[in-house]
C-alpha positions in Angstrom: -48.4 167.1 -20.7 -50.2 165.7 -17.7 -51.6 162.2 -17.6 -54.5 161.8 -20.0 -58.0 160.6 -19.2 -58.4 156.9 -19.3 -62.1 157.1 -20.0 -61.8 159.7 -22.8 -59.1 157.8 -24.6 -61.0 154.5 -24.5 -64.3 156.1 -25.5 -62.6 157.6 -28.5 -61.4 154.1 -29.4 -64.8 152.6 -29.0 -66.4 155.4 -31.1 -63.9 155.2 -33.9 -63.2 151.4 -34.0 -59.7 151.1 -32.6 -58.0 149.9 -29.4 -55.4 151.6 -27.2 -52.6 149.3 -26.1 -51.6 148.9 -22.5 -47.9 148.0 -22.5 -46.5 147.1 -19.1 -43.6 149.0 -17.5 -40.9 146.7 -16.0 -38.0 149.1 -15.9 -36.7 152.3 -17.5 -36.0 150.7 -20.8 -39.6 149.4 -21.1 -40.9 152.8 -20.3 -38.7 154.6 -22.8 -39.4 152.2 -25.5 -43.2 152.3 -25.1 -43.4 156.1 -25.1 -40.9 156.5 -27.9 -43.0 154.2 -30.0 -46.2 156.1 -29.1 -44.6 159.4 -30.1 -43.4 158.0 -33.5 -46.7 156.3 -34.2 -48.7 159.3 -32.9 -50.7 156.9 -30.7 -52.2 157.3 -27.3 -50.7 154.8 -24.9 -51.3 153.2 -21.5 -48.4 152.4 -19.2 -49.6 149.4 -17.2 -47.9 148.5 -14.0 -48.6 145.4 -11.9 -48.0 144.9 -8.2 -45.0 142.8 -8.9 -43.4 145.4 -11.2 -44.1 148.2 -8.7 -42.4 146.1 -5.9 -39.4 145.6 -8.2 -39.0 149.2 -9.3 -40.4 151.0 -6.2 -43.6 152.9 -6.4 -42.0 156.4 -6.3 -39.6 155.5 -9.1 -42.5 154.0 -11.1 -44.6 157.1 -10.9 -41.7 159.4 -11.5 -40.7 157.6 -14.7 -44.2 157.6 -16.0 -44.8 161.3 -15.1 -41.6 162.3 -16.9 -42.7 160.2 -19.9 -46.1 161.9 -19.9 -44.7 165.4 -19.5 -42.3 165.0 -22.4 -44.6 163.0 -24.7 -46.4 164.5 -27.6 -49.3 162.0 -27.2 -51.7 161.1 -24.4 -50.1 158.9 -21.8 -51.9 157.1 -18.9 -50.4 155.4 -15.8 -52.7 152.5 -15.0 -52.5 150.1 -12.1 -52.8 146.6 -13.6 -54.7 144.0 -11.5 -54.9 145.9 -8.3 -55.2 143.2 -5.6 -57.0 145.1 -2.8 -58.7 148.3 -1.8 -55.7 149.1 0.4 -53.3 148.7 -2.5 -55.4 150.9 -4.7 -55.3 153.6 -2.0 -51.5 153.3 -2.0 -51.3 153.8 -5.8 -53.8 156.6 -5.8 -51.7 158.5 -3.2 -48.6 157.8 -5.2 -50.0 159.4 -8.4 -51.5 156.7 -10.6 -53.9 158.2 -13.1 -56.2 155.2 -13.5 -56.9 152.0 -11.7 -57.8 148.4 -12.4 -59.3 146.6 -9.4 -59.3 142.8 -9.9 -62.0 141.3 -7.7 -62.8 138.6 -10.3 -61.8 135.8 -7.9 -64.7 136.8 -5.6 -68.3 135.9 -6.0 -70.3 138.4 -8.0 -71.8 140.3 -5.0 -68.3 140.7 -3.4 -66.8 141.7 -6.8 -69.5 144.4 -7.1 -69.0 145.6 -3.5 -65.2 145.9 -3.7 -65.2 147.4 -7.2 -67.9 150.0 -6.3 -65.8 150.9 -3.2 -62.8 151.6 -5.5 -65.0 153.7 -7.9 -66.3 155.7 -5.0 -62.8 156.5 -3.9 -61.4 157.2 -7.4 -64.1 159.1 -9.3 -64.2 162.2 -7.0 -60.4 162.4 -7.6 -60.9 162.3 -11.4 -59.4 158.8 -11.6 -61.2 156.2 -13.7 -61.6 152.5 -13.0 -61.4 149.2 -14.8 -63.1 146.1 -13.4 -62.9 142.4 -14.3 -65.3 139.6 -14.5 -64.6 135.9 -14.9 -61.2 134.3 -14.6 -58.2 135.0 -16.9 -56.1 131.9 -17.4 -52.4 131.6 -16.6 -49.3 130.4 -18.5 -49.9 126.7 -18.0 -53.7 126.8 -18.3 -54.9 123.3 -19.3 -58.6 123.7 -18.7 -61.1 121.3 -20.3 -63.9 122.7 -22.4 -66.4 122.5 -19.5 -63.9 124.2 -17.1 -63.1 126.8 -19.7 -66.8 127.7 -20.1 -67.0 128.1 -16.3 -64.3 130.8 -16.3 -66.0 132.9 -19.0 -67.8 136.1 -18.0 -71.6 135.8 -18.0 -73.4 138.6 -19.9 -76.0 139.3 -17.2 -73.3 139.5 -14.5 -71.3 141.8 -16.7 -74.2 144.2 -16.9 -74.7 144.1 -13.2 -71.1 144.7 -12.4 -70.9 147.7 -14.7 -74.2 149.3 -13.7 -73.9 148.7 -10.0 -70.3 149.6 -9.5 -70.0 152.5 -12.0 -66.7 151.3 -13.6 -65.5 153.0 -16.8 -64.2 149.9 -18.6 -64.8 146.2 -18.2 -62.4 143.3 -18.7 -64.6 140.2 -19.3 -63.0 136.8 -19.4 -63.5 135.5 -23.0 -60.7 132.8 -23.1 -57.5 134.8 -23.2 -54.6 134.1 -20.9 -51.6 135.7 -19.4 -48.1 134.6 -20.4 -47.2 132.4 -23.3 -50.0 130.5 -25.0 -49.7 126.7 -25.5 -51.4 126.3 -28.9 -53.7 128.9 -30.5 -56.0 130.7 -28.0 -59.7 130.3 -28.7 -61.6 133.5 -27.8 -65.4 133.3 -27.1 -66.5 136.0 -29.5 -70.1 134.9 -29.1 -69.8 135.7 -25.4 -68.1 139.0 -26.1 -70.9 140.0 -28.5 -73.6 139.2 -26.0 -71.9 141.4 -23.4 -71.5 144.2 -26.0 -75.2 144.1 -26.8 -76.0 144.6 -23.2 -73.3 147.3 -22.6 -73.0 149.2 -25.9 -71.3 152.3 -24.4 -68.8 150.5 -22.1 -65.3 150.1 -23.4 -64.2 146.4 -23.2 -60.7 145.3 -22.3 -58.8 142.2 -23.6 -56.2 140.9 -21.2 -53.5 138.5 -22.4 -53.1 140.2 -25.7 -49.6 138.7 -26.4 -49.8 135.9 -28.9 -53.4 136.3 -30.0 -53.7 136.0 -33.9 -54.0 139.3 -35.7 -57.4 138.4 -37.2 -58.8 137.7 -33.7 -57.5 141.0 -32.4 -59.3 142.8 -35.2 -62.5 140.9 -34.6 -62.3 141.7 -30.9 -61.9 145.4 -31.7 -64.9 145.2 -34.0 -66.9 143.9 -31.1 -66.1 146.8 -28.8 -62.7 146.0 -27.3 -61.0 149.4 -26.8 -58.0 148.4 -24.7 -55.6 145.5 -25.2 -53.0 144.5 -22.7 -49.5 143.4 -23.9 -46.5 142.5 -21.8 -45.2 139.0 -22.6 -44.2 139.8 -26.2 -42.1 142.8 -25.0 -40.4 140.7 -22.3 -39.6 138.0 -24.9 -38.2 140.6 -27.4 -35.9 142.1 -24.8 -34.7 138.7 -23.5 -34.1 137.2 -26.9 -32.1 140.3 -28.0 -29.9 140.1 -24.9 -29.3 136.4 -25.3 -28.2 136.9 -28.9 -25.8 139.6 -27.9 -24.2 137.4 -25.2 -24.1 134.5 -27.5 -22.1 136.5 -30.0 -19.7 138.1 -27.5 -19.4 136.7 -24.0 -17.1 139.6 -23.0 -19.9 142.2 -23.2 -20.4 143.7 -19.7 -21.6 147.3 -20.3 -25.4 147.2 -19.7 -25.9 149.9 -22.3 -24.5 147.5 -25.0 -27.3 145.0 -24.4 -30.1 147.0 -22.8 -30.0 149.6 -25.7 -30.7 147.0 -28.4 -33.2 145.3 -26.1 -35.1 148.6 -25.8 -35.1 148.9 -29.5 -36.6 145.5 -29.9 -39.4 146.3 -27.4 -40.1 149.5 -29.4 -40.6 147.6 -32.6 -43.1 145.3 -31.0 -45.0 148.2 -29.6 -45.1 150.0 -32.9 -46.4 146.8 -34.6 -49.1 146.4 -32.0 -50.2 150.1 -32.3 -50.6 149.6 -36.1 -52.5 146.4 -35.5 -54.8 148.0 -32.9 -55.5 150.9 -35.2 -54.3 153.5 -32.7 -51.5 154.9 -34.9 -52.3 158.4 -36.0 -55.0 158.9 -33.4 -53.1 161.3 -31.2 
């Protein structure tokens, strides 16, 4: 089948109390593992792809792999630009065939964020491409913010309302204390902030970035507060790498890539299936 509608999939999750996972593509094995898991779990799925991954794989290869996956899948598949860095890069991905877009203008002041995000929406919506925007700052791997600094990075409810209403985005990723990469300690999500934003924007799907490593109970609570999309990448990367290391540790003479990438792919697949069950998306397609 063709790529599915980003908006329709997320709105169904919002309506029925589940979240759809965005699992990032990094190569062929990631793509196959993610879509195989989605088929087996009967779950809609979002293939996320960052600028760095696109540069690594090549944009034409990226879109081709995702398109084949969507055409052969029995479930809705979406190809989503993750953290689009600029309007020009969004145009490049739209032309290449991405089915939905995230524009990340969160590092700008609110007015600039709204302006750039609205410009992307005006480009994409006439083409049937839906858009995710971001507000606040998502932490990084070695984030050692103090409490005051942490509060300063969180999305403000009134600003979230303005961004959604003035830009016309289809989904919002508000910063609530999650981070990309491996967490040091247990992440503390600002559920009170998420709830305030939800009250102002009850029909807008919310997105949780940095979903790897967040405790299951916090994932469930976030979904109950309107999170309809959760991004996962690091846990899949770790699963692949650990599997390959174990194989090399057992037999240093292994040289056929299929002998270690195959088991690595299987490890990714198991992580994705577990996440789909946790997110409640299994059986929804």
